N, C-alpha and C positions, 0 to 999 in steps of 0.2 A: 446487537439483537442478543432478546433477554435471553440466559441461556435458557435451556429445557431440563422437564426434570428425568436426571435418568432412571429408567426402567431397572435399575439392577436387582430386586426379587424377582423378575419374569425370571432369574435366570437360576432361581432355587437358592440362590447366594442370600442364607439368612443365619441368625444368630442359634446356632445348634443348642446354646445354656441358657437355658431362658432365664435362669436367674439370676443372671446379672444383663440382661438384655435393654433392658429400660435406662437402667443406668450407663450403658455405654453408647445408647443412641445417641441422650440427651449430654453426658460428659464425654466427649471420644478418648481424651487423652486419661481421663480415668480408666474409663473401658480399655485400652492398651494398655496402659499398668497392671490392671486384675487380670489380661489373658498371660501378658509375660510371666506373672506370677507361675501361672497353673501350666506354662508351658515348660517351667524349671524342673516340677516333677512330674509329669506326665508322661506315661509309656509311649513308645515308639508303637503306637497303633492308631487305631481308626479316629479315636478321641482327639490326637494331636493332630492331625491331619485337620477335623472340624477348627480345632483351636487357631490352625497357621490361616485359616479360609477367612476367620471374624476376623483377625487380628488383621488381614492384607483389606477386607473389605473399609476398615477404620482407620488405618494408613492413608486411605482413598479420602479422607474425609479432616485428619492432622498427621504432620512428621513422615509424611511420605519418604523423603530421604533414605530414615529410619528401617525402610521393609525392606532393602536391598540384600540386608544380611541374612533374611529369613527365605530370601527365591528359593535358592539351590537346594535345602534342607527341605522344604516343603515338598519340591517338586520330585524328589529323590525319594524319599516317602511315598508318598502316593504314586509311584512306581512300582514300587519295594510291593505295597499291600494289594495295589492293582485295584486303587479304592479313589471315588473321584479328581480321577485324573483329568477328564474333564473341566471341573468345576476349579481344579485348582491351577491347572493352566490360564483358564480365564482372567482368575482373578489378579495372576502375576500380570498379564497385558493390561490389565487396570492399573495396577500399579504403576508399568511404565506409563501406561498414557497419563495418570494425572502428573510425573514426572518429564513431560513434553517427548519421551523419547516414541516416536510414534512408530518409527521401523522394528522395534521390539517389542511394541505394543501387538503390533500386526503379526509379527511373527510366532509370539503366543497365541492370540486370536485363529489367526490359521490351523496351528496344531490342534485347538480347541477344536472346531470344525473338523477337522481329518479324523478325529478320535470320536468324537460326534456320527459322524456319519457309517462309522467303523458299526459302533454299538447299537443304532436307530435307524427304524428305515422312518419316524416322521420327521415330517416338514417340519413342525412349529417351533423344535429345540431349536433347527439351523437358523431360521426366522431371525429367532432370538442373537444370535450370535452373529448373524448378518448386522443386526442394527447396531451390535458395539464395533464391526468393522468400521460400518458406515462413517460411524463419529471418528474413530480413529484416522480415517485417510478426510474426512470433512475438517480439523481442526489441525491438521498436517496441510490444510491447504488444497488438498489435492481433490477438486468438489465434482468433476467427474467421473470419480472412481468411487465416492462417497455416493454419489447419486444413483450409481450402478446399485449396490449393496442395500439401500433404500428402495430403491423400485424393487428389488429381489426379496424383502420384506412387506412390501405393498401387496408384493402378486399374490404370497403365503397367505396371508393376513385376509385377502378378499376370496381366495378359495375357502378358507375355513368359516369365513364370515364372522371373523374376530375384531367385532366395532370397536372395541375398546384398545387393542395392539395397535389397530389400525387408527383411530383419528391422533394415537402416538409418531406412527412413522409419519402422517402429514405434517405433523410439526417439525422434524426433522427434516423432509423435503424441503418443505419452503424455507427451511435457514439455510441448507443450500443452494438454495437461488437467491435468495437474500444476499448471501455472500461474495452468489458470481454478481451481484446487480440487477440481476430480475426480477426487479421487487413488481413487478404486474403478476408474473407466478408465482411468487412467494405469498401475496394474499390471495392467491385462487386455493392454493394447499392451506393455505391457514383460516380459512372459511369451510373447506370441506371437513378441516378438523373440527371446526366449531358445531357444524350440523350435526356428526357423529356423537360430538359430546355432547349437545342438548338433547339427544334421542335416548342416551344414557343418564341424564339428569347429572352430569358429571360438573355442576361448576367449577369445580378449580380445572379442570382441561377450558372450558369455555373461556375462560377468563385468562387463562394463557395465551387461547389463539387471538383472543380483543388483545392483548396487547401488542403482540405480533404483528397484527393488522394495521394497529396504530402505528409503530414503529416504522412498517412499510412506506408509509403513507408519509411521515416523515420525511422520508429518504428522496419520495417524488415531489416534497418541497409542498402537502397539502397537510400543515400543519391544523388549519381549522378544523379538516374533518378527521384527521388523527384524533382531536381533543377530546372529538364525540366517542371517539372506541375506547378510549382512555379510562372516561368518567363511567363507558357501560362496563367498565371491567372492574372499577371502584363498587357499581353495587353490587358484583356477586363476590368481591373481594369482603364486602361490610355483611353480606348475608352470612357467610361461614365465617363470622368474623373473624377472618385472616389480616390480622391488625401487619404482621410483616410485610405481606405485599399490597398493602394500601399505603405504608409508609414507602415501598421502593416507587409503587405508581406513582406518586407525586410527586416525587421526582423527576419520571419521565415525563408527567403534565408542563414541571417548570422548566425542562430543555424545549418543549415545544411552543411555551409562551416565550420563551428567551429567541429563539428562532424568529417570533412574529414580532418583536422587540417591545412586547408587552410586560416592562418590566417589574410593574408591581402586582400584574396576576403572578407573574413568575414567583417573587417573592412572598405573597401569600399561597402560594402550591408548596415552596420550601417548610413556611411555617406548619403546613396541615403535616408533612411528614414528619418532623419533628415533635409534632403535639404525639403522632400515633407512636413512633419509634418512644417516645416519652413513657407513654402509656404500658409498652412492657419491657420501658427499661432498657430497650436495646440501644447501647452505647453505641454502635458502628451505625445502626438507621439514623441517629441524633448528628453523629460526627457526618456523614454523609450530606444532609438536610443544612447543616450549618457552612460544612464547605462549598454547594451548592451556593447557598445563599452569598457566600464570599466571592464565585464567579461572577454573579449579576452586579453586584458592589463595585469588580472591578471592572468590569464593559462597562460602566457607566462613572468610570475616572472615581468612586470616591474608594479610595485607594487603604483609607485609614480603618473605615469600617469593615474592608476586607481583610485587612490582616488582622484585626478584632476577631474576626466569625473565622478565620483560618486558624488563629490560636485556639479557641473555643473546639473547634475538630476535634485540633491535635490534643486537645486535652480527655478529651471522652476516648480517641483511641489507646491513648497511653491507659487510661483506666480500664477499658476492654483489652490491654495487651492485643493490640491487633497489630502488631507492628507489620504485618504484609502492605496495609493502606499506607504509612506514614509515610513513605517517600515523596508519593505526590502531594501528599498535606503542604511537608517542609519547601517543598521545591516552588510551591505557590508562594506560602509565605514570604521564603527568600527574595522572590520577585516582587513583592510589597517593598520589602523592606530596601531593595535597591531604588525602588521607586520613589520611596521616601525620602531618599539620600541618608539613608541609616545601613554603613558599611557593618559595622561590630555587630548586629543582631542581625544583619542580611547572611555575613559570615558562618555566622552560629547555624542560622536554619540552612544552610546550604553545606553545610557541613553535615550537619543532621539529614540531611535528606538523602546524601552520599554514601554517609553512613549506615542508613535504613536500606536501602538500593542495593548494597554489596555484598549487605550479610544475607540475603535471600537468593534463591537459586531463579527466581523468576523474570524472565527478561525484561516483561513489563516493567517492572518495578525496578530494575536496575538503571533509569531514569527518572528523576521526577518532570514537572510540569512544566517547565521549562530548564534548559541547561544549566545545571549550576554552576559548573567549573566555568561557561563562557560568561556569564553573571557575575562570578566572582572575580573573573578577569577584569572588569568594568570597572569593580571597585578602586582597582589600583592607577588607572587614571581617568580620560574623558567617558566616564561611563556610560553618558547617554551616547555616546559614542559608539560604543562598543554595544549597548544594547539593540541598538535601532539595528547595526551593521549585520549582528545575529539574525535578527527578526529578517530579515530583510533581503539575505544576500539570497537566500532561495530561488526568489522572482527574480533580482537580477543576475542569474544564471542562466534564464532562457534567453536573455535579449544580449549577454555579456560576450558574445562572438559580432553578432549585428551592432551593436555598439559602439565596440572597438574598430569595427570597418568602417561604419558610419564616421566615427572622429576621423580614423586616418585620413577619410577621402577628403572632409573637410579641412585637415593641415593639408594637405596634398593640393588639393583647393587656391588656398590662399598664398599659398608659396607659388603655385605657379601663376598666380592673377600680379604678387611680387616681384616673381621674379622679371615676368615679362613686361612691367612696369617702370622696374629698376632698367632695364636692355632698355628699353626705350629711351627713357632719359638721358640711357650714359652716349645712346647711339647721336641724339640731336645733339649733344655736348660736343663729344669728338669730331660732327661734322662741322661745326663751327669751328672749332683747335683748326681743323683741316682748310679750311675757308683762310683763316687767317695764316696759317703755314702756307696756301697757295701764293698770297698778296706776298707774306716776306719774304719766299724761298725759292720762286720762281717755279722752273717745269721738274728740279729733284727733289725742291719737299713738297710737290703737290705729288708727287708719285710718289714719296714716302707716305704722305699723309691717307693716301690711297689705300696703300698695301696695309697699312695698320687699321682703318677703317672697315676693309677688307676680313682681316681679320677678327676682329671686336666681332662683325656680322655676326661670321658661322661660329665663333664661340658660345654668343646668346641664344643664336638659332636651336645650336647642340643641349644649353640649358632647358629651352623650351621643351624642345623635342622628347626631353630627359621628363621632366614635369608631366608634360602629355601625357608618355607610357606609364608613369607610375599613375596617373589618374585611372588611367583606361585599365591598366592591370586589376587593380581595387576594385573598379566596377564589374568587373567578369567573376571578381572573386563574388560580388554579392546577386548578381542578375544574369541568366544565359547569356551565351553571345549574342543569337538572334535580337534578342529582346533591348543589349545594352545597344546594338547596332540602330535598330528601330528608335531610340529612345534619345542617342546621339544625334541621329538622321535629321527627327524631326519635332524631338522635344517632348512625345510622350508614347506612348506602347498602346495599344489598341489591344484589349481582353480576350481569345482565342478559344473556343469547343475543340476539343477532344474526343474524338469515341473511343478512344480503348487505350487508359493509361493505367497502370500498377502502381497504387500505393502501398510504402511501408510505413510502419510506423514501428518503433520500439519504446518502450518502458522501462528502468529498472526495479525491481522487485522490492529491495531491501533498502531503499534508498532513503526513508527515513533514520534506520539505525545506523547506518554509517554518519549521517550528517551531525549524529547527539555524540558521534565518537570521532572523528577529524574535524582540527580547526576549516572555520571558510576558507582559508589557504589552500589547505590539502585538498578539500573538498572539491576545490576547482581545478586544482591540479590534478585530482583523478578522472576529472567531468572530460578535461580538456585530453588526457592519453585515450581516453578511450572514443571521443568525436573526431581526433584527428586519427584517430584507425579507420572507424567507417565512412570519414568521408573519401580517405586513399582507398577503400575498394570499392564506393559506390563508382567515384571516378575510374577507375580501371573496368567497372560494368555498365560505363555510358549512361549512370544515372542521376538525376537533377537533385541536389539535398534540397529542400523547401524551408525547413528552419527546425527550431528547438522550439518546443513546450516544456517547461518545467525541464523533467528529468528525461522528457519524452523527444525522440528524436525522430522526424518526419523526413523520406524522399519519397522520389518517383518515379517509374521507365516507364519514356513513350513519349515525353516533351523533355525540350520543346519543338524537338522534329520527330511526328509520329513513326513507330518502328512496329514492326512485328514479334518481335523477340522481347519483348517488353516484360513479358510475363516470366519468362525464365532467368532472364537477366535480373528480375528484382530478388527473387527463390533466392538465384543463386549466391547474391549478395546479401540477404538476410540468413543464409547458412554461413556463408564465411564471415559473418559479425557474431554470430553464435559461437564459431568454433573459436573466436579471438578471446569473445566474453568466457569461454569454460578454461581455456588457459590461463587467463589474468588468472581467474578466479584460484585455481592450484597454486599458481606465483602467491598468490596474496597470502592463502591459508598455510604455505612454506615458511612467508615469512610473518607469520601467524597478525595479519593486517587487517580491517577492516574489508570486505569486499560484496560487490555489485554482482544481482542473479541482473537476466534481461527477460523479458517474455517480447515477443514479435510477432505480429501478424501482418499482414496482404489480403488487399484486395481489388480485382482490375473491373474497371468502369469507365465511364464518361466522368469530364472533367470539365471544368473554364478556368484558364491560368491568365492573369495578366500581373500588373502593379499597384498596390495600395498606396495611397497618401501622395504625398506632395513633398513631405521630407523624409529623410531617410529610410528611400525607396525598397518596398519588401516586396518579392516577387510570390505571390502566391498563390495555391491551388483552391477551389470550392465542389462544391455535389454531395450527392449521396454515398459517392465513392468513396471520398474520405470518411466518412463519418462510420462506414461500414468498416474501413480498412481497419480506426481506430477501436469496433468492437470486438474486431477478431484479436488486435492484439492485447485486450480487458479480459478476454474470454479462454486467452490463451493461459498456458503455463511457464514458469521459469524453464527455458535451458530448451525451448520448443521456441520451431515456428508453426504459428499457427496460419492457413488460408481457409478463403472462403472457396464455395461449391465452384465460383466462378474462373476463376484462378486457377483449379483446381482443374477444368478441363485442358485448360493452354498449357499444363505441366505436364500432365499424367503419361505422354509419353518420355519423359523424359527423368521426374521426380518418382521417387516411393513414393507412399502416402497412407495413411490408416484415416481412416472415415472417424470422427468421434463424435456423431450427433448435431444436431441442430441448436441455432440461437436465435433467440427473439429480437427485429431490430426493427426500430420507426418507421413507419410506412412499406416497409419491405418484408412484412410476413417474418415466418422461417427462413432461415438460411442454413443451408450445409457447410459443415465444418471438418479440416481435416489439417493433420498434424502431416508433416514434412520428416519422412526420414531421412531419405540420403540419398543420391544422385544412383536412375537407373546407368544399363549400361550403356546408353547411346550417350550419355553424358559425360562419360569414363575419358 
């Protein structure tokens, strides 16, 4: 989602020294140096507080970490003089927000809100602070809390008929819905913002809303419709002569064409992005246009052209001193060199990517487009195998256990057939030997031969029985007992309808970050440890494991044998899984290792269950219940168990739950959601 314009000036955070206002707006580093010089000779009075607040504003644009040394003295002086304490507290909160320290940002923003309410009865100022709090929560990934504070803003602006700020809040609300994957609701709020902005003749806000609507449509795989809105936004940007946003918007247009596999149109769009960037000598915009062009070449397997475009992009970024963007570009360039089998150039590029990432605080920049270290490892051996292994291990992990089980089942079956055949051949041969001995050795020989025959038959029966037992155990590890029995008896298993089943989905929140740090072997070991614990928990509570999907785990209660306790059993398992993951997180933190956080969602309803395919049998379930359970997981939060209203009605006498609003589900309308907090007295 395109970042929204922060309405920082609405909080009267303005530059107090008008003599250098224009200078520091256009050259923030120069402005910072200018303020620091003034601070050295400033008296301990209100002028110094104003300088501090101007400094903090600029530090949110550049060199943010350097602001930390000035936070405490600024706050102490503001308290001492009882001057602009709310403004100073807000400014400090924004510094922490820019550093990604959202807990501290919220601490100071709530402190500002508390002090503001002491001094003012006007609600409008509270709305501005609510807006900052909402953004803190939103960027922290706590979307329900963000929506709460943006909604409070909306109520105040509606009551005050503050159309301008109301349009802005609609954009923030659409951003939250988009982050939660609710793109229809995001688009509705964007349209509301657009209508208000049109009434105000605010061409810029209209253009922002148009771009946001277009981006929402691309998430819904409606690229053709999205392009219409992108081009409408361009008309507004051209009308305002906003060359910077014109260049950026053509990058979005290129992405839409890439999704449509219209590479010629995508390349034309990058050319337009470069043209407008060049028009204002915006080297970063030109670099992004070239980088996007390289991405297109890479997808078309034109690796040489891609490498040349990435190199050109890096030259522009170096000229612009935009080091915060270099890690990704160097990583992509290194990937090209690996594909071109140029190990020395690849190592140089990947080392540059790692250096650019490690010298910056931003977590996003600490990894290049592809994992540089993994790719460099590939250069020392069979690089093609290493390369493919890195790219495909994520998809392989989905089926690794089922694949392993299938292979074991096949091996046992082959061994069983071989043992059986070998036993038959041996038995026949020994029968012949016995007959010959009977002829040669009379009754004693016959008795001895018979005894040998019986021993052999007994041993072979034991071998066959053991092989069959192994095969049956493996089959039960893949299919439920009832389904396996039916399959062995009839050679097929009929699909069955269940009226009440509770489905649970889990998903690791920070899986991508961990996968970039851990090796594939370490990653699989970590997942194996988690899934083994999950398997043990659900077995104890009589739940059926269905499958793993990516880094998601799916199980269900109430099948293949229906029961009335499935909702309680499943939620109890969800709580135990959550407790296990929290304990594992603390352990990994103490070991200074990466860790997973987990979202869990549950829903109760009817399903159809059965076996799919004729090879590598898989027991699966289908129906809206499965889809809604998945929505409960994706709409939840890390470290929480999110259940639907249907499940809540079945567990409310056992578990303490908190209502958290509704979510839209396809063909089902609005669905209530609850966080499960703890088990009640009846469950103790």
